[in-house]
N, CA, C, O and CB atoms as a CASP TS submission, in Angstrom:
PFRMAT TS
TARGET T0000
AUTHOR 0000-0000-0000
METHOD Language model
MODEL 1
PARENT N/A
ATOM      1  N   MET     1      31.410 -65.009  25.546  1.00  0.00           N
ATOM      2  CA  MET     1      30.921 -63.663  25.737  1.00  0.00           C
ATOM      3  C   MET     1      32.102 -62.706  25.614  1.00  0.00           C
ATOM      4  O   MET     1      33.174 -62.925  26.177  1.00  0.00           O
ATOM      5  CB  MET     1      30.208 -63.513  27.111  1.00  0.00           C
ATOM      6  N   THR     2      31.865 -61.646  24.864  1.00  0.00           N
ATOM      7  CA  THR     2      32.933 -60.669  24.690  1.00  0.00           C
ATOM      8  C   THR     2      32.718 -59.417  25.531  1.00  0.00           C
ATOM      9  O   THR     2      33.657 -58.664  25.789  1.00  0.00           O
ATOM     10  CB  THR     2      33.050 -60.289  23.236  1.00  0.00           C
ATOM     11  N   LYS     3      31.466 -59.199  25.961  1.00  0.00           N
ATOM     12  CA  LYS     3      31.161 -58.000  26.744  1.00  0.00           C
ATOM     13  C   LYS     3      29.883 -58.249  27.541  1.00  0.00           C
ATOM     14  O   LYS     3      28.966 -58.920  27.068  1.00  0.00           O
ATOM     15  CB  LYS     3      31.008 -56.742  25.821  1.00  0.00           C
ATOM     16  N   GLU     4      29.834 -57.701  28.755  1.00  0.00           N
ATOM     17  CA  GLU     4      28.656 -57.820  29.616  1.00  0.00           C
ATOM     18  C   GLU     4      28.338 -56.439  30.173  1.00  0.00           C
ATOM     19  O   GLU     4      29.217 -55.757  30.700  1.00  0.00           O
ATOM     20  CB  GLU     4      28.890 -58.857  30.775  1.00  0.00           C
ATOM     21  N   VAL     5      27.052 -56.022  30.053  1.00  0.00           N
ATOM     22  CA  VAL     5      26.655 -54.688  30.511  1.00  0.00           C
ATOM     23  C   VAL     5      25.356 -54.788  31.307  1.00  0.00           C
ATOM     24  O   VAL     5      24.389 -55.401  30.855  1.00  0.00           O
ATOM     25  CB  VAL     5      26.485 -53.714  29.306  1.00  0.00           C
ATOM     26  N   ASP     6      25.341 -54.184  32.491  1.00  0.00           N
ATOM     27  CA  ASP     6      24.101 -54.008  33.235  1.00  0.00           C
ATOM     28  C   ASP     6      23.442 -52.736  32.710  1.00  0.00           C
ATOM     29  O   ASP     6      24.095 -51.699  32.593  1.00  0.00           O
ATOM     30  CB  ASP     6      24.358 -53.931  34.792  1.00  0.00           C
ATOM     31  N   THR     7      22.159 -52.813  32.397  1.00  0.00           N
ATOM     32  CA  THR     7      21.476 -51.679  31.794  1.00  0.00           C
ATOM     33  C   THR     7      19.999 -51.718  32.168  1.00  0.00           C
ATOM     34  O   THR     7      19.577 -52.539  32.982  1.00  0.00           O
ATOM     35  CB  THR     7      21.653 -51.681  30.257  1.00  0.00           C
ATOM     36  N   GLN     8      19.226 -50.833  31.573  1.00  0.00           N
ATOM     37  CA  GLN     8      17.774 -50.867  31.694  1.00  0.00           C
ATOM     38  C   GLN     8      17.180 -50.836  30.303  1.00  0.00           C
ATOM     39  O   GLN     8      17.654 -50.114  29.425  1.00  0.00           O
ATOM     40  CB  GLN     8      17.245 -49.685  32.554  1.00  0.00           C
ATOM     41  N   ILE     9      16.147 -51.619  30.114  1.00  0.00           N
ATOM     42  CA  ILE     9      15.396 -51.640  28.866  1.00  0.00           C
ATOM     43  C   ILE     9      13.974 -51.237  29.212  1.00  0.00           C
ATOM     44  O   ILE     9      13.269 -51.963  29.913  1.00  0.00           O
ATOM     45  CB  ILE     9      15.449 -53.056  28.163  1.00  0.00           C
ATOM     46  N   ASN    10      13.555 -50.087  28.724  1.00  0.00           N
ATOM     47  CA  ASN    10      12.244 -49.512  29.073  1.00  0.00           C
ATOM     48  C   ASN    10      12.013 -49.500  30.574  1.00  0.00           C
ATOM     49  O   ASN    10      10.971 -49.942  31.059  1.00  0.00           O
ATOM     50  CB  ASN    10      11.123 -50.291  28.391  1.00  0.00           C
ATOM     51  N   ASN    11      12.998 -48.990  31.303  1.00  0.00           N
ATOM     52  CA  ASN    11      12.948 -48.830  32.763  1.00  0.00           C
ATOM     53  C   ASN    11      12.872 -50.138  33.528  1.00  0.00           C
ATOM     54  O   ASN    11      12.396 -50.166  34.663  1.00  0.00           O
ATOM     55  CB  ASN    11      11.776 -47.991  33.134  1.00  0.00           C
ATOM     56  N   VAL    12      13.336 -51.218  32.921  1.00  0.00           N
ATOM     57  CA  VAL    12      13.383 -52.523  33.586  1.00  0.00           C
ATOM     58  C   VAL    12      14.833 -52.997  33.590  1.00  0.00           C
ATOM     59  O   VAL    12      15.531 -52.871  32.584  1.00  0.00           O
ATOM     60  CB  VAL    12      12.445 -53.570  32.871  1.00  0.00           C
ATOM     61  N   ASP    13      15.294 -53.548  34.729  1.00  0.00           N
ATOM     62  CA  ASP    13      16.672 -54.018  34.829  1.00  0.00           C
ATOM     63  C   ASP    13      16.962 -55.108  33.806  1.00  0.00           C
ATOM     64  O   ASP    13      16.145 -55.997  33.566  1.00  0.00           O
ATOM     65  CB  ASP    13      16.956 -54.534  36.234  1.00  0.00           C
ATOM     66  N   ALA    14      18.139 -55.014  33.215  1.00  0.00           N
ATOM     67  CA  ALA    14      18.532 -55.999  32.208  1.00  0.00           C
ATOM     68  C   ALA    14      20.044 -56.164  32.207  1.00  0.00           C
ATOM     69  O   ALA    14      20.785 -55.294  32.664  1.00  0.00           O
ATOM     70  CB  ALA    14      18.034 -55.582  30.808  1.00  0.00           C
ATOM     71  N   LYS    15      20.473 -57.283  31.692  1.00  0.00           N
ATOM     72  CA  LYS    15      21.885 -57.564  31.477  1.00  0.00           C
ATOM     73  C   LYS    15      22.014 -57.940  30.015  1.00  0.00           C
ATOM     74  O   LYS    15      21.260 -58.778  29.519  1.00  0.00           O
ATOM     75  CB  LYS    15      22.424 -58.709  32.434  1.00  0.00           C
ATOM     76  N   VAL    16      22.967 -57.326  29.315  1.00  0.00           N
ATOM     77  CA  VAL    16      23.157 -57.589  27.892  1.00  0.00           C
ATOM     78  C   VAL    16      24.565 -58.141  27.684  1.00  0.00           C
ATOM     79  O   VAL    16      25.547 -57.582  28.173  1.00  0.00           O
ATOM     80  CB  VAL    16      22.929 -56.295  27.041  1.00  0.00           C
ATOM     81  N   PHE    17      24.639 -59.239  26.957  1.00  0.00           N
ATOM     82  CA  PHE    17      25.899 -59.889  26.638  1.00  0.00           C
ATOM     83  C   PHE    17      26.139 -59.799  25.132  1.00  0.00           C
ATOM     84  O   PHE    17      25.262 -60.153  24.344  1.00  0.00           O
ATOM     85  CB  PHE    17      25.897 -61.368  27.113  1.00  0.00           C
ATOM     86  N   ASP    18      27.307 -59.333  24.732  1.00  0.00           N
ATOM     87  CA  ASP    18      27.739 -59.429  23.336  1.00  0.00           C
ATOM     88  C   ASP    18      28.505 -60.743  23.231  1.00  0.00           C
ATOM     89  O   ASP    18      29.239 -61.112  24.148  1.00  0.00           O
ATOM     90  CB  ASP    18      28.634 -58.178  22.888  1.00  0.00           C
ATOM     91  N   TYR    19      28.335 -61.448  22.116  1.00  0.00           N
ATOM     92  CA  TYR    19      29.061 -62.710  21.983  1.00  0.00           C
ATOM     93  C   TYR    19      29.415 -63.006  20.537  1.00  0.00           C
ATOM     94  O   TYR    19      28.810 -62.485  19.600  1.00  0.00           O
ATOM     95  CB  TYR    19      28.242 -63.852  22.554  1.00  0.00           C
ATOM     96  N   LYS    20      30.406 -63.851  20.392  1.00  0.00           N
ATOM     97  CA  LYS    20      30.822 -64.386  19.097  1.00  0.00           C
ATOM     98  C   LYS    20      31.107 -65.864  19.308  1.00  0.00           C
ATOM     99  O   LYS    20      31.684 -66.257  20.322  1.00  0.00           O
ATOM    100  CB  LYS    20      32.087 -63.624  18.517  1.00  0.00           C
ATOM    101  N   ASN    21      30.700 -66.674  18.350  1.00  0.00           N
ATOM    102  CA  ASN    21      31.097 -68.076  18.364  1.00  0.00           C
ATOM    103  C   ASN    21      31.516 -68.458  16.953  1.00  0.00           C
ATOM    104  O   ASN    21      31.655 -67.585  16.097  1.00  0.00           O
ATOM    105  CB  ASN    21      29.941 -68.996  18.881  1.00  0.00           C
ATOM    106  N   SER    22      31.716 -69.711  16.701  1.00  0.00           N
ATOM    107  CA  SER    22      32.223 -70.126  15.388  1.00  0.00           C
ATOM    108  C   SER    22      31.234 -69.854  14.258  1.00  0.00           C
ATOM    109  O   SER    22      31.631 -69.802  13.094  1.00  0.00           O
ATOM    110  CB  SER    22      32.564 -71.600  15.413  1.00  0.00           C
ATOM    111  N   GLU    23      29.955 -69.680  14.583  1.00  0.00           N
ATOM    112  CA  GLU    23      28.934 -69.499  13.553  1.00  0.00           C
ATOM    113  C   GLU    23      28.241 -68.142  13.569  1.00  0.00           C
ATOM    114  O   GLU    23      27.812 -67.667  12.517  1.00  0.00           O
ATOM    115  CB  GLU    23      27.914 -70.554  13.693  1.00  0.00           C
ATOM    116  N   ASN    24      28.119 -67.509  14.727  1.00  0.00           N
ATOM    117  CA  ASN    24      27.287 -66.313  14.867  1.00  0.00           C
ATOM    118  C   ASN    24      27.973 -65.199  15.638  1.00  0.00           C
ATOM    119  O   ASN    24      28.925 -65.420  16.387  1.00  0.00           O
ATOM    120  CB  ASN    24      25.998 -66.665  15.547  1.00  0.00           C
ATOM    121  N   VAL    25      27.453 -63.990  15.429  1.00  0.00           N
ATOM    122  CA  VAL    25      27.772 -62.813  16.234  1.00  0.00           C
ATOM    123  C   VAL    25      26.438 -62.317  16.758  1.00  0.00           C
ATOM    124  O   VAL    25      25.466 -62.254  16.004  1.00  0.00           O
ATOM    125  CB  VAL    25      28.548 -61.690  15.400  1.00  0.00           C
ATOM    126  N   GLY    26      26.370 -61.962  18.040  1.00  0.00           N
ATOM    127  CA  GLY    26      25.067 -61.540  18.526  1.00  0.00           C
ATOM    128  C   GLY    26      25.076 -60.849  19.868  1.00  0.00           C
ATOM    129  O   GLY    26      26.118 -60.550  20.451  1.00  0.00           O
ATOM    130  N   LYS    27      23.857 -60.611  20.330  1.00  0.00           N
ATOM    131  CA  LYS    27      23.611 -60.019  21.643  1.00  0.00           C
ATOM    132  C   LYS    27      22.518 -60.845  22.323  1.00  0.00           C
ATOM    133  O   LYS    27      21.548 -61.264  21.691  1.00  0.00           O
ATOM    134  CB  LYS    27      23.196 -58.498  21.526  1.00  0.00           C
ATOM    135  N   LEU    28      22.697 -61.065  23.613  1.00  0.00           N
ATOM    136  CA  LEU    28      21.711 -61.756  24.427  1.00  0.00           C
ATOM    137  C   LEU    28      21.309 -60.806  25.541  1.00  0.00           C
ATOM    138  O   LEU    28      22.147 -60.395  26.343  1.00  0.00           O
ATOM    139  CB  LEU    28      22.267 -63.112  24.995  1.00  0.00           C
ATOM    140  N   ALA    29      20.029 -60.454  25.595  1.00  0.00           N
ATOM    141  CA  ALA    29      19.512 -59.578  26.652  1.00  0.00           C
ATOM    142  C   ALA    29      18.672 -60.430  27.605  1.00  0.00           C
ATOM    143  O   ALA    29      17.798 -61.185  27.178  1.00  0.00           O
ATOM    144  CB  ALA    29      18.663 -58.390  26.052  1.00  0.00           C
ATOM    145  N   ILE    30      18.953 -60.293  28.898  1.00  0.00           N
ATOM    146  CA  ILE    30      18.158 -60.953  29.935  1.00  0.00           C
ATOM    147  C   ILE    30      17.497 -59.840  30.729  1.00  0.00           C
ATOM    148  O   ILE    30      18.168 -59.034  31.374  1.00  0.00           O
ATOM    149  CB  ILE    30      19.042 -61.898  30.863  1.00  0.00           C
ATOM    150  N   ILE    31      16.178 -59.807  30.672  1.00  0.00           N
ATOM    151  CA  ILE    31      15.397 -58.736  31.286  1.00  0.00           C
ATOM    152  C   ILE    31      14.660 -59.312  32.483  1.00  0.00           C
ATOM    153  O   ILE    31      14.042 -60.373  32.391  1.00  0.00           O
ATOM    154  CB  ILE    31      14.398 -58.097  30.266  1.00  0.00           C
ATOM    155  N   HIS    32      14.728 -58.600  33.617  1.00  0.00           N
ATOM    156  CA  HIS    32      14.138 -59.102  34.865  1.00  0.00           C
ATOM    157  C   HIS    32      13.198 -58.057  35.452  1.00  0.00           C
ATOM    158  O   HIS    32      13.602 -56.939  35.769  1.00  0.00           O
ATOM    159  CB  HIS    32      15.243 -59.469  35.890  1.00  0.00           C
ATOM    160  N   LYS    33      11.938 -58.447  35.587  1.00  0.00           N
ATOM    161  CA  LYS    33      10.958 -57.577  36.236  1.00  0.00           C
ATOM    162  C   LYS    33      10.141 -58.424  37.192  1.00  0.00           C
ATOM    163  O   LYS    33       9.528 -59.415  36.796  1.00  0.00           O
ATOM    164  CB  LYS    33      10.037 -56.862  35.191  1.00  0.00           C
ATOM    165  N   ASP    34      10.140 -58.026  38.448  1.00  0.00           N
ATOM    166  CA  ASP    34       9.442 -58.761  39.505  1.00  0.00           C
ATOM    167  C   ASP    34       9.917 -60.212  39.490  1.00  0.00           C
ATOM    168  O   ASP    34      11.111 -60.465  39.652  1.00  0.00           O
ATOM    169  CB  ASP    34       7.888 -58.679  39.320  1.00  0.00           C
ATOM    170  N   SER    35       9.022 -61.158  39.302  1.00  0.00           N
ATOM    171  CA  SER    35       9.431 -62.568  39.284  1.00  0.00           C
ATOM    172  C   SER    35       9.541 -63.111  37.859  1.00  0.00           C
ATOM    173  O   SER    35       9.689 -64.317  37.663  1.00  0.00           O
ATOM    174  CB  SER    35       8.440 -63.413  40.082  1.00  0.00           C
ATOM    175  N   ASP    36       9.470 -62.223  36.869  1.00  0.00           N
ATOM    176  CA  ASP    36       9.523 -62.646  35.471  1.00  0.00           C
ATOM    177  C   ASP    36      10.887 -62.360  34.852  1.00  0.00           C
ATOM    178  O   ASP    36      11.534 -61.360  35.163  1.00  0.00           O
ATOM    179  CB  ASP    36       8.431 -61.947  34.667  1.00  0.00           C
ATOM    180  N   PHE    37      11.303 -63.254  33.977  1.00  0.00           N
ATOM    181  CA  PHE    37      12.515 -63.089  33.186  1.00  0.00           C
ATOM    182  C   PHE    37      12.159 -63.262  31.721  1.00  0.00           C
ATOM    183  O   PHE    37      11.362 -64.131  31.367  1.00  0.00           O
ATOM    184  CB  PHE    37      13.617 -64.099  33.616  1.00  0.00           C
ATOM    185  N   VAL    38      12.744 -62.444  30.879  1.00  0.00           N
ATOM    186  CA  VAL    38      12.572 -62.558  29.433  1.00  0.00           C
ATOM    187  C   VAL    38      13.965 -62.520  28.823  1.00  0.00           C
ATOM    188  O   VAL    38      14.819 -61.744  29.253  1.00  0.00           O
ATOM    189  CB  VAL    38      11.649 -61.408  28.852  1.00  0.00           C
ATOM    190  N   THR    39      14.191 -63.362  27.820  1.00  0.00           N
ATOM    191  CA  THR    39      15.455 -63.297  27.097  1.00  0.00           C
ATOM    192  C   THR    39      15.190 -62.948  25.638  1.00  0.00           C
ATOM    193  O   THR    39      14.220 -63.403  25.031  1.00  0.00           O
ATOM    194  CB  THR    39      16.225 -64.635  27.208  1.00  0.00           C
ATOM    195  N   ILE    40      16.073 -62.137  25.105  1.00  0.00           N
ATOM    196  CA  ILE    40      16.037 -61.789  23.685  1.00  0.00           C
ATOM    197  C   ILE    40      17.407 -62.152  23.129  1.00  0.00           C
ATOM    198  O   ILE    40      18.427 -61.627  23.575  1.00  0.00           O
ATOM    199  CB  ILE    40      15.690 -60.250  23.449  1.00  0.00           C
ATOM    200  N   ASN    41      17.423 -63.048  22.160  1.00  0.00           N
ATOM    201  CA  ASN    41      18.676 -63.459  21.543  1.00  0.00           C
ATOM    202  C   ASN    41      18.675 -62.991  20.092  1.00  0.00           C
ATOM    203  O   ASN    41      17.903 -63.481  19.268  1.00  0.00           O
ATOM    204  CB  ASN    41      18.872 -65.005  21.635  1.00  0.00           C
ATOM    205  N   PHE    42      19.542 -62.046  19.797  1.00  0.00           N
ATOM    206  CA  PHE    42      19.652 -61.474  18.459  1.00  0.00           C
ATOM    207  C   PHE    42      20.995 -61.925  17.894  1.00  0.00           C
ATOM    208  O   PHE    42      22.043 -61.642  18.473  1.00  0.00           O
ATOM    209  CB  PHE    42      19.530 -59.894  18.482  1.00  0.00           C
ATOM    210  N   PHE    43      20.962 -62.627  16.763  1.00  0.00           N
ATOM    211  CA  PHE    43      22.220 -63.103  16.207  1.00  0.00           C
ATOM    212  C   PHE    43      22.201 -63.078  14.686  1.00  0.00           C
ATOM    213  O   PHE    43      21.147 -63.143  14.053  1.00  0.00           O
ATOM    214  CB  PHE    43      22.515 -64.508  16.700  1.00  0.00           C
ATOM    215  N   ILE    44      23.404 -62.981  14.117  1.00  0.00           N
ATOM    216  CA  ILE    44      23.600 -62.913  12.676  1.00  0.00           C
ATOM    217  C   ILE    44      24.695 -63.908  12.309  1.00  0.00           C
ATOM    218  O   ILE    44      25.678 -64.058  13.034  1.00  0.00           O
ATOM    219  CB  ILE    44      23.969 -61.459  12.212  1.00  0.00           C
ATOM    220  N   ASP    45      24.520 -64.576  11.195  1.00  0.00           N
ATOM    221  CA  ASP    45      25.549 -65.477  10.693  1.00  0.00           C
ATOM    222  C   ASP    45      26.868 -64.715  10.554  1.00  0.00           C
ATOM    223  O   ASP    45      26.914 -63.621   9.993  1.00  0.00           O
ATOM    224  CB  ASP    45      25.124 -66.099   9.332  1.00  0.00           C
ATOM    225  N   LYS    46      27.931 -65.314  11.075  1.00  0.00           N
ATOM    226  CA  LYS    46      29.227 -64.647  11.106  1.00  0.00           C
ATOM    227  C   LYS    46      29.703 -64.226   9.711  1.00  0.00           C
ATOM    228  O   LYS    46      30.380 -63.207   9.575  1.00  0.00           O
ATOM    229  CB  LYS    46      30.255 -65.557  11.746  1.00  0.00           C
ATOM    230  N   THR    47      29.363 -64.989   8.688  1.00  0.00           N
ATOM    231  CA  THR    47      29.827 -64.673   7.336  1.00  0.00           C
ATOM    232  C   THR    47      29.089 -63.484   6.732  1.00  0.00           C
ATOM    233  O   THR    47      29.560 -62.901   5.756  1.00  0.00           O
ATOM    234  CB  THR    47      29.665 -65.880   6.437  1.00  0.00           C
ATOM    235  N   ARG    48      27.941 -63.115   7.294  1.00  0.00           N
ATOM    236  CA  ARG    48      27.152 -61.996   6.773  1.00  0.00           C
ATOM    237  C   ARG    48      27.155 -60.777   7.685  1.00  0.00           C
ATOM    238  O   ARG    48      26.583 -59.746   7.332  1.00  0.00           O
ATOM    239  CB  ARG    48      25.737 -62.439   6.545  1.00  0.00           C
ATOM    240  N   PHE    49      27.779 -60.876   8.835  1.00  0.00           N
ATOM    241  CA  PHE    49      27.708 -59.845   9.861  1.00  0.00           C
ATOM    242  C   PHE    49      28.373 -58.539   9.426  1.00  0.00           C
ATOM    243  O   PHE    49      29.469 -58.524   8.866  1.00  0.00           O
ATOM    244  CB  PHE    49      28.351 -60.344  11.131  1.00  0.00           C
ATOM    245  N   LYS    50      27.656 -57.433   9.709  1.00  0.00           N
ATOM    246  CA  LYS    50      28.191 -56.074   9.598  1.00  0.00           C
ATOM    247  C   LYS    50      27.829 -55.375  10.914  1.00  0.00           C
ATOM    248  O   LYS    50      26.762 -55.622  11.476  1.00  0.00           O
ATOM    249  CB  LYS    50      27.604 -55.294   8.319  1.00  0.00           C
ATOM    250  N   GLU    51      28.696 -54.523  11.393  1.00  0.00           N
ATOM    251  CA  GLU    51      28.446 -53.809  12.652  1.00  0.00           C
ATOM    252  C   GLU    51      27.113 -53.066  12.612  1.00  0.00           C
ATOM    253  O   GLU    51      26.446 -52.928  13.638  1.00  0.00           O
ATOM    254  CB  GLU    51      29.587 -52.821  12.941  1.00  0.00           C
ATOM    255  N   SER    52      26.727 -52.590  11.435  1.00  0.00           N
ATOM    256  CA  SER    52      25.461 -51.859  11.305  1.00  0.00           C
ATOM    257  C   SER    52      24.240 -52.750  11.561  1.00  0.00           C
ATOM    258  O   SER    52      23.141 -52.235  11.763  1.00  0.00           O
ATOM    259  CB  SER    52      25.361 -51.244   9.914  1.00  0.00           C
ATOM    260  N   ASP    53      24.415 -54.073  11.557  1.00  0.00           N
ATOM    261  CA  ASP    53      23.304 -54.977  11.857  1.00  0.00           C
ATOM    262  C   ASP    53      22.742 -54.738  13.257  1.00  0.00           C
ATOM    263  O   ASP    53      21.566 -55.002  13.511  1.00  0.00           O
ATOM    264  CB  ASP    53      23.757 -56.427  11.721  1.00  0.00           C
ATOM    265  N   PHE    54      23.573 -54.244  14.153  1.00  0.00           N
ATOM    266  CA  PHE    54      23.104 -54.009  15.521  1.00  0.00           C
ATOM    267  C   PHE    54      22.106 -52.861  15.606  1.00  0.00           C
ATOM    268  O   PHE    54      21.467 -52.686  16.643  1.00  0.00           O
ATOM    269  CB  PHE    54      24.282 -53.724  16.429  1.00  0.00           C
ATOM    270  N   LYS    55      21.956 -52.076  14.543  1.00  0.00           N
ATOM    271  CA  LYS    55      20.914 -51.051  14.520  1.00  0.00           C
ATOM    272  C   LYS    55      19.534 -51.709  14.581  1.00  0.00           C
ATOM    273  O   LYS    55      18.606 -51.154  15.169  1.00  0.00           O
ATOM    274  CB  LYS    55      21.040 -50.170  13.250  1.00  0.00           C
ATOM    275  N   GLU    56      19.402 -52.880  13.981  1.00  0.00           N
ATOM    276  CA  GLU    56      18.140 -53.626  14.046  1.00  0.00           C
ATOM    277  C   GLU    56      17.876 -54.102  15.467  1.00  0.00           C
ATOM    278  O   GLU    56      16.737 -54.061  15.933  1.00  0.00           O
ATOM    279  CB  GLU    56      18.167 -54.827  13.079  1.00  0.00           C
ATOM    280  N   TYR    57      18.913 -54.549  16.156  1.00  0.00           N
ATOM    281  CA  TYR    57      18.779 -54.937  17.568  1.00  0.00           C
ATOM    282  C   TYR    57      18.283 -53.738  18.376  1.00  0.00           C
ATOM    283  O   TYR    57      17.375 -53.870  19.197  1.00  0.00           O
ATOM    284  CB  TYR    57      20.140 -55.461  18.139  1.00  0.00           C
ATOM    285  N   ASP    58      18.881 -52.573  18.143  1.00  0.00           N
ATOM    286  CA  ASP    58      18.467 -51.360  18.866  1.00  0.00           C
ATOM    287  C   ASP    58      16.988 -51.051  18.642  1.00  0.00           C
ATOM    288  O   ASP    58      16.286 -50.666  19.577  1.00  0.00           O
ATOM    289  CB  ASP    58      19.321 -50.160  18.427  1.00  0.00           C
ATOM    290  N   LYS    59      16.515 -51.219  17.414  1.00  0.00           N
ATOM    291  CA  LYS    59      15.088 -50.991  17.110  1.00  0.00           C
ATOM    292  C   LYS    59      14.205 -51.962  17.891  1.00  0.00           C
ATOM    293  O   LYS    59      13.175 -51.568  18.438  1.00  0.00           O
ATOM    294  CB  LYS    59      14.824 -51.143  15.591  1.00  0.00           C
ATOM    295  N   ILE    60      14.605 -53.217  17.942  1.00  0.00           N
ATOM    296  CA  ILE    60      13.828 -54.219  18.678  1.00  0.00           C
ATOM    297  C   ILE    60      13.771 -53.865  20.170  1.00  0.00           C
ATOM    298  O   ILE    60      12.704 -53.905  20.783  1.00  0.00           O
ATOM    299  CB  ILE    60      14.440 -55.631  18.484  1.00  0.00           C
ATOM    300  N   ILE    61      14.908 -53.524  20.734  1.00  0.00           N
ATOM    301  CA  ILE    61      14.971 -53.215  22.160  1.00  0.00           C
ATOM    302  C   ILE    61      14.143 -51.964  22.488  1.00  0.00           C
ATOM    303  O   ILE    61      13.481 -51.925  23.525  1.00  0.00           O
ATOM    304  CB  ILE    61      16.434 -53.014  22.597  1.00  0.00           C
ATOM    305  N   LYS    62      14.172 -50.967  21.639  1.00  0.00           N
ATOM    306  CA  LYS    62      13.398 -49.743  21.892  1.00  0.00           C
ATOM    307  C   LYS    62      11.895 -50.014  21.853  1.00  0.00           C
ATOM    308  O   LYS    62      11.120 -49.329  22.520  1.00  0.00           O
ATOM    309  CB  LYS    62      13.760 -48.661  20.862  1.00  0.00           C
ATOM    310  N   SER    63      11.488 -51.007  21.077  1.00  0.00           N
ATOM    311  CA  SER    63      10.048 -51.307  20.958  1.00  0.00           C
ATOM    312  C   SER    63       9.584 -52.331  21.989  1.00  0.00           C
ATOM    313  O   SER    63       8.382 -52.558  22.125  1.00  0.00           O
ATOM    314  CB  SER    63       9.732 -51.821  19.555  1.00  0.00           C
ATOM    315  N   PHE    64      10.513 -52.955  22.719  1.00  0.00           N
ATOM    316  CA  PHE    64      10.157 -54.023  23.645  1.00  0.00           C
ATOM    317  C   PHE    64       9.568 -53.458  24.924  1.00  0.00           C
ATOM    318  O   PHE    64      10.048 -52.453  25.448  1.00  0.00           O
ATOM    319  CB  PHE    64      11.374 -54.883  23.964  1.00  0.00           C
ATOM    320  N   ASN    65       8.509 -54.118  25.432  1.00  0.00           N
ATOM    321  CA  ASN    65       7.869 -53.686  26.672  1.00  0.00           C
ATOM    322  C   ASN    65       7.425 -54.917  27.450  1.00  0.00           C
ATOM    323  O   ASN    65       6.636 -55.721  26.953  1.00  0.00           O
ATOM    324  CB  ASN    65       6.660 -52.743  26.386  1.00  0.00           C
ATOM    325  N   ILE    66       7.927 -55.061  28.659  1.00  0.00           N
ATOM    326  CA  ILE    66       7.501 -56.144  29.541  1.00  0.00           C
ATOM    327  C   ILE    66       6.509 -55.563  30.548  1.00  0.00           C
ATOM    328  O   ILE    66       6.768 -54.531  31.168  1.00  0.00           O
ATOM    329  CB  ILE    66       8.729 -56.815  30.267  1.00  0.00           C
ATOM    330  N   GLN    67       5.378 -56.237  30.699  1.00  0.00           N
ATOM    331  CA  GLN    67       4.349 -55.727  31.620  1.00  0.00           C
ATOM    332  C   GLN    67       4.112 -56.669  32.756  1.00  0.00           C
ATOM    333  O   GLN    67       3.280 -56.395  33.621  1.00  0.00           O
ATOM    334  CB  GLN    67       3.050 -55.483  30.893  1.00  0.00           C
TER
END
Protein backbone atom coordinates (compact mmCIF):
# COMPACT_ATOMS: atom_id res chain seq x y z
CA MET A 1 0.00 0.00 0.00
CA THR A 2 1.32 3.39 -0.93
CA LYS A 3 -1.42 5.55 0.58
CA GLU A 4 -4.37 5.14 2.97
CA VAL A 5 -7.24 7.65 3.27
CA ASP A 6 -10.33 7.70 5.47
CA THR A 7 -13.16 9.19 3.43
CA GLN A 8 -16.87 8.97 2.65
CA ILE A 9 -18.41 7.50 -0.46
CA ASN A 10 -21.99 8.70 -0.95
CA ASN A 11 -22.17 9.67 2.74
CA VAL A 12 -20.95 6.26 3.91
CA ASP A 13 -17.67 5.74 5.80
CA ALA A 14 -14.91 4.25 3.69
CA LYS A 15 -11.19 3.62 3.66
CA VAL A 16 -9.33 3.83 0.34
CA PHE A 17 -5.91 2.31 -0.25
CA ASP A 18 -3.68 3.14 -3.22
CA TYR A 19 -1.33 0.30 -4.07
CA LYS A 20 1.30 -0.94 -6.49
CA ASN A 21 2.65 -4.44 -6.87
CA SER A 22 4.79 -6.20 -9.44
CA GLU A 23 1.84 -6.54 -11.84
CA ASN A 24 -0.79 -3.88 -11.08
CA VAL A 25 -1.48 -0.33 -9.93
CA GLY A 26 -4.79 0.24 -8.23
CA LYS A 27 -7.14 1.41 -5.53
CA LEU A 28 -8.99 -0.68 -2.97
CA ALA A 29 -12.05 0.89 -1.32
CA ILE A 30 -13.57 -0.69 1.79
CA ILE A 31 -17.01 0.74 2.48
CA HIS A 32 -18.76 0.17 5.82
CA LYS A 33 -22.42 0.82 6.52
CA ASP A 34 -24.14 -0.62 9.57
CA SER A 35 -23.13 -4.29 9.65
CA ASP A 36 -22.33 -4.47 5.93
CA PHE A 37 -18.96 -4.16 4.21
CA VAL A 38 -18.36 -3.75 0.49
CA THR A 39 -15.01 -3.76 -1.26
CA ILE A 40 -14.23 -2.27 -4.64
CA ASN A 41 -10.91 -3.23 -6.18
CA PHE A 42 -9.94 -1.16 -9.20
CA PHE A 43 -6.67 -2.11 -10.86
CA ILE A 44 -4.77 -1.67 -14.12
CA ASP A 45 -1.90 -3.68 -15.54
CA LYS A 46 1.30 -1.87 -14.58
CA THR A 47 2.56 -1.86 -18.19
CA ARG A 48 -0.57 -0.02 -19.40
CA PHE A 49 -1.16 2.30 -16.44
CA LYS A 50 -1.63 6.05 -16.92
CA GLU A 51 -2.53 8.40 -14.05
CA SER A 52 -5.62 9.43 -16.03
CA ASP A 53 -6.96 5.87 -15.60
CA PHE A 54 -8.06 6.86 -12.11
CA LYS A 55 -10.73 9.09 -13.69
CA GLU A 56 -12.60 5.85 -14.41
CA TYR A 57 -12.30 4.87 -10.74
CA ASP A 58 -13.76 8.27 -9.80
CA LYS A 59 -16.74 7.66 -12.12
CA ILE A 60 -17.38 4.26 -10.53
CA ILE A 61 -17.19 5.65 -7.00
CA LYS A 62 -19.53 8.56 -7.80
CA SER A 63 -22.14 6.12 -9.15
CA PHE A 64 -21.82 3.62 -6.27
CA ASN A 65 -24.62 3.43 -3.71
CA ILE A 66 -24.86 1.06 -0.75
CA GLN A 67 -28.33 0.68 0.73
